[in-house]
PyMOL commands that place a pseudoatom at each C-alpha (Angstrom):
pseudoatom trace, name=CA, resn=MET, resi=1, chain=A, elem=C, hetatm=0, pos=[11.395, 39.185, 67.024]
pseudoatom trace, name=CA, resn=ALA, resi=2, chain=A, elem=C, hetatm=0, pos=[8.657, 39.132, 69.584]
pseudoatom trace, name=CA, resn=ILE, resi=3, chain=A, elem=C, hetatm=0, pos=[6.482, 36.404, 70.992]
pseudoatom trace, name=CA, resn=LEU, resi=4, chain=A, elem=C, hetatm=0, pos=[3.636, 37.817, 73.072]
pseudoatom trace, name=CA, resn=ARG, resi=5, chain=A, elem=C, hetatm=0, pos=[0.415, 36.212, 73.931]
pseudoatom trace, name=CA, resn=PHE, resi=6, chain=A, elem=C, hetatm=0, pos=[-3.247, 37.853, 73.526]
pseudoatom trace, name=CA, resn=ARG, resi=7, chain=A, elem=C, hetatm=0, pos=[-6.470, 37.696, 75.024]
pseudoatom trace, name=CA, resn=ILE, resi=8, chain=A, elem=C, hetatm=0, pos=[-9.122, 38.925, 72.220]
pseudoatom trace, name=CA, resn=VAL, resi=9, chain=A, elem=C, hetatm=0, pos=[-12.663, 39.621, 73.048]
pseudoatom trace, name=CA, resn=PRO, resi=10, chain=A, elem=C, hetatm=0, pos=[-14.431, 39.280, 69.469]
pseudoatom trace, name=CA, resn=ASN, resi=11, chain=A, elem=C, hetatm=0, pos=[-17.833, 41.008, 68.683]
pseudoatom trace, name=CA, resn=ALA, resi=12, chain=A, elem=C, hetatm=0, pos=[-16.693, 44.486, 70.314]
pseudoatom trace, name=CA, resn=LYS, resi=13, chain=A, elem=C, hetatm=0, pos=[-17.945, 48.002, 69.189]
pseudoatom trace, name=CA, resn=GLN, resi=14, chain=A, elem=C, hetatm=0, pos=[-14.442, 48.993, 68.220]
pseudoatom trace, name=CA, resn=ASN, resi=15, chain=A, elem=C, hetatm=0, pos=[-11.018, 47.650, 67.838]
pseudoatom trace, name=CA, resn=MET, resi=16, chain=A, elem=C, hetatm=0, pos=[-8.974, 48.733, 70.827]
pseudoatom trace, name=CA, resn=VAL, resi=17, chain=A, elem=C, hetatm=0, pos=[-6.305, 47.921, 73.214]
pseudoatom trace, name=CA, resn=MET, resi=18, chain=A, elem=C, hetatm=0, pos=[-7.797, 47.014, 76.891]
pseudoatom trace, name=CA, resn=GLY, resi=19, chain=A, elem=C, hetatm=0, pos=[-4.708, 46.952, 78.814]
pseudoatom trace, name=CA, resn=GLU, resi=20, chain=A, elem=C, hetatm=0, pos=[-2.830, 43.967, 80.299]
pseudoatom trace, name=CA, resn=HIS, resi=21, chain=A, elem=C, hetatm=0, pos=[-4.523, 40.890, 81.513]
pseudoatom trace, name=CA, resn=GLY, resi=22, chain=A, elem=C, hetatm=0, pos=[-1.856, 38.761, 83.416]
pseudoatom trace, name=CA, resn=VAL, resi=23, chain=A, elem=C, hetatm=0, pos=[0.962, 38.166, 81.175]
pseudoatom trace, name=CA, resn=THR, resi=24, chain=A, elem=C, hetatm=0, pos=[-1.177, 38.834, 78.286]
pseudoatom trace, name=CA, resn=ILE, resi=25, chain=A, elem=C, hetatm=0, pos=[-2.227, 41.993, 76.640]
pseudoatom trace, name=CA, resn=LYS, resi=26, chain=A, elem=C, hetatm=0, pos=[-6.261, 42.178, 76.296]
pseudoatom trace, name=CA, resn=ILE, resi=27, chain=A, elem=C, hetatm=0, pos=[-7.579, 43.381, 72.661]
pseudoatom trace, name=CA, resn=LYS, resi=28, chain=A, elem=C, hetatm=0, pos=[-10.910, 43.926, 71.783]
pseudoatom trace, name=CA, resn=LEU, resi=29, chain=A, elem=C, hetatm=0, pos=[-12.163, 43.470, 67.928]
pseudoatom trace, name=CA, resn=CYS, resi=30, chain=A, elem=C, hetatm=0, pos=[-15.097, 44.010, 66.264]
pseudoatom trace, name=CA, resn=ALA, resi=31, chain=A, elem=C, hetatm=0, pos=[-14.818, 40.898, 63.898]
pseudoatom trace, name=CA, resn=PRO, resi=32, chain=A, elem=C, hetatm=0, pos=[-16.605, 37.862, 64.948]
pseudoatom trace, name=CA, resn=PRO, resi=33, chain=A, elem=C, hetatm=0, pos=[-14.916, 34.667, 65.803]
pseudoatom trace, name=CA, resn=MET, resi=34, chain=A, elem=C, hetatm=0, pos=[-15.824, 32.708, 63.117]
pseudoatom trace, name=CA, resn=GLU, resi=35, chain=A, elem=C, hetatm=0, pos=[-14.174, 31.204, 59.938]
pseudoatom trace, name=CA, resn=GLY, resi=36, chain=A, elem=C, hetatm=0, pos=[-10.770, 33.438, 61.052]
pseudoatom trace, name=CA, resn=LYS, resi=37, chain=A, elem=C, hetatm=0, pos=[-12.200, 36.708, 60.974]
pseudoatom trace, name=CA, resn=ALA, resi=38, chain=A, elem=C, hetatm=0, pos=[-11.125, 37.834, 64.366]
pseudoatom trace, name=CA, resn=ASN, resi=39, chain=A, elem=C, hetatm=0, pos=[-7.393, 36.423, 63.339]
pseudoatom trace, name=CA, resn=ALA, resi=40, chain=A, elem=C, hetatm=0, pos=[-7.276, 38.338, 60.269]
pseudoatom trace, name=CA, resn=ALA, resi=41, chain=A, elem=C, hetatm=0, pos=[-8.633, 41.589, 62.259]
pseudoatom trace, name=CA, resn=LEU, resi=42, chain=A, elem=C, hetatm=0, pos=[-6.069, 40.890, 64.961]
pseudoatom trace, name=CA, resn=ARG, resi=43, chain=A, elem=C, hetatm=0, pos=[-3.287, 40.740, 62.407]
pseudoatom trace, name=CA, resn=SER, resi=44, chain=A, elem=C, hetatm=0, pos=[-4.096, 43.406, 60.602]
pseudoatom trace, name=CA, resn=PHE, resi=45, chain=A, elem=C, hetatm=0, pos=[-5.096, 45.511, 63.880]
pseudoatom trace, name=CA, resn=LEU, resi=46, chain=A, elem=C, hetatm=0, pos=[-1.877, 44.913, 65.671]
pseudoatom trace, name=CA, resn=ALA, resi=47, chain=A, elem=C, hetatm=0, pos=[0.313, 45.855, 61.902]
pseudoatom trace, name=CA, resn=ASP, resi=48, chain=A, elem=C, hetatm=0, pos=[-1.999, 49.377, 62.134]
pseudoatom trace, name=CA, resn=GLU, resi=49, chain=A, elem=C, hetatm=0, pos=[-0.910, 49.947, 65.758]
pseudoatom trace, name=CA, resn=LEU, resi=50, chain=A, elem=C, hetatm=0, pos=[2.447, 48.985, 65.260]
pseudoatom trace, name=CA, resn=LYS, resi=51, chain=A, elem=C, hetatm=0, pos=[3.187, 50.398, 62.027]
pseudoatom trace, name=CA, resn=ILE, resi=52, chain=A, elem=C, hetatm=0, pos=[4.591, 47.252, 60.188]
pseudoatom trace, name=CA, resn=PRO, resi=53, chain=A, elem=C, hetatm=0, pos=[3.346, 45.001, 57.250]
pseudoatom trace, name=CA, resn=GLU, resi=54, chain=A, elem=C, hetatm=0, pos=[1.008, 42.313, 58.257]
pseudoatom trace, name=CA, resn=ARG, resi=55, chain=A, elem=C, hetatm=0, pos=[3.351, 39.673, 57.001]
pseudoatom trace, name=CA, resn=LYS, resi=56, chain=A, elem=C, hetatm=0, pos=[5.557, 40.421, 59.810]
pseudoatom trace, name=CA, resn=ILE, resi=57, chain=A, elem=C, hetatm=0, pos=[2.891, 39.043, 62.130]
pseudoatom trace, name=CA, resn=LEU, resi=58, chain=A, elem=C, hetatm=0, pos=[2.161, 35.044, 62.652]
pseudoatom trace, name=CA, resn=LEU, resi=59, chain=A, elem=C, hetatm=0, pos=[-0.102, 33.658, 64.826]
pseudoatom trace, name=CA, resn=LYS, resi=60, chain=A, elem=C, hetatm=0, pos=[1.765, 30.532, 66.288]
pseudoatom trace, name=CA, resn=ARG, resi=61, chain=A, elem=C, hetatm=0, pos=[-1.299, 29.012, 68.361]
pseudoatom trace, name=CA, resn=GLY, resi=62, chain=A, elem=C, hetatm=0, pos=[-4.567, 29.893, 69.263]
pseudoatom trace, name=CA, resn=GLN, resi=63, chain=A, elem=C, hetatm=0, pos=[-6.491, 29.644, 65.905]
pseudoatom trace, name=CA, resn=LYS, resi=64, chain=A, elem=C, hetatm=0, pos=[-9.960, 29.013, 67.753]
pseudoatom trace, name=CA, resn=SER, resi=65, chain=A, elem=C, hetatm=0, pos=[-8.893, 30.264, 71.005]
pseudoatom trace, name=CA, resn=ARG, resi=66, chain=A, elem=C, hetatm=0, pos=[-9.330, 33.569, 72.639]
pseudoatom trace, name=CA, resn=GLU, resi=67, chain=A, elem=C, hetatm=0, pos=[-5.783, 32.909, 73.895]
pseudoatom trace, name=CA, resn=LYS, resi=68, chain=A, elem=C, hetatm=0, pos=[-3.294, 33.993, 70.887]
pseudoatom trace, name=CA, resn=ILE, resi=69, chain=A, elem=C, hetatm=0, pos=[0.583, 33.425, 70.972]
pseudoatom trace, name=CA, resn=ILE, resi=70, chain=A, elem=C, hetatm=0, pos=[1.787, 36.207, 68.057]
pseudoatom trace, name=CA, resn=ARG, resi=71, chain=A, elem=C, hetatm=0, pos=[5.479, 35.793, 66.515]
pseudoatom trace, name=CA, resn=ILE, resi=72, chain=A, elem=C, hetatm=0, pos=[6.233, 39.804, 65.724]
pseudoatom trace, name=CA, resn=GLU, resi=73, chain=A, elem=C, hetatm=0, pos=[9.253, 40.263, 63.066]
pseudoatom trace, name=CA, resn=GLY, resi=74, chain=A, elem=C, hetatm=0, pos=[11.290, 43.059, 63.476]
pseudoatom trace, name=CA, resn=LEU, resi=75, chain=A, elem=C, hetatm=0, pos=[10.127, 44.366, 67.081]
pseudoatom trace, name=CA, resn=SER, resi=76, chain=A, elem=C, hetatm=0, pos=[11.056, 43.489, 70.499]
pseudoatom trace, name=CA, resn=GLU, resi=77, chain=A, elem=C, hetatm=0, pos=[8.769, 42.244, 73.302]
pseudoatom trace, name=CA, resn=GLN, resi=78, chain=A, elem=C, hetatm=0, pos=[9.320, 45.774, 74.882]
pseudoatom trace, name=CA, resn=GLU, resi=79, chain=A, elem=C, hetatm=0, pos=[8.732, 48.050, 71.943]
pseudoatom trace, name=CA, resn=VAL, resi=80, chain=A, elem=C, hetatm=0, pos=[5.396, 46.120, 71.153]
pseudoatom trace, name=CA, resn=ARG, resi=81, chain=A, elem=C, hetatm=0, pos=[4.522, 46.279, 74.802]
pseudoatom trace, name=CA, resn=ARG, resi=82, chain=A, elem=C, hetatm=0, pos=[5.362, 49.944, 74.891]
pseudoatom trace, name=CA, resn=CYS, resi=83, chain=A, elem=C, hetatm=0, pos=[3.869, 51.016, 71.557]
pseudoatom trace, name=CA, resn=LEU, resi=84, chain=A, elem=C, hetatm=0, pos=[0.645, 49.081, 72.573]
pseudoatom trace, name=CA, resn=LEU, resi=85, chain=A, elem=C, hetatm=0, pos=[0.198, 49.824, 76.173]
pseudoatom trace, name=CA, resn=THR, resi=86, chain=A, elem=C, hetatm=0, pos=[1.283, 53.934, 76.132]
pseudoatom trace, name=CA, resn=LYS, resi=87, chain=A, elem=C, hetatm=0, pos=[-2.233, 54.366, 74.054]
pseudoatom trace, name=CA, resn=VAL, resi=88, chain=A, elem=C, hetatm=0, pos=[-4.368, 52.565, 77.198]
for i in range(1, 88): cmd.bond("trace and resi %d" % i, "trace and resi %d" % (i + 1))
show_as sticks, trace
zoom trace
């Protein structure tokens, strides 16, 4: 199980990992930050990138913040970072 911090930039032109921002992973999302749309888009994006079911991704903290703490079942923190950051 991995627990990671993400910094989200909503209303972007495309969904993409921007790289590291301190200890967080910075991600741009097309979704607006209203009514949980960006949170849902983040879970969907991470599931696609990591090739795991969306149900294994849980938003622990940051429902209304750009700073999010996400728990990912079945992968280590190193595996998640390698998968997301090697494409940057």
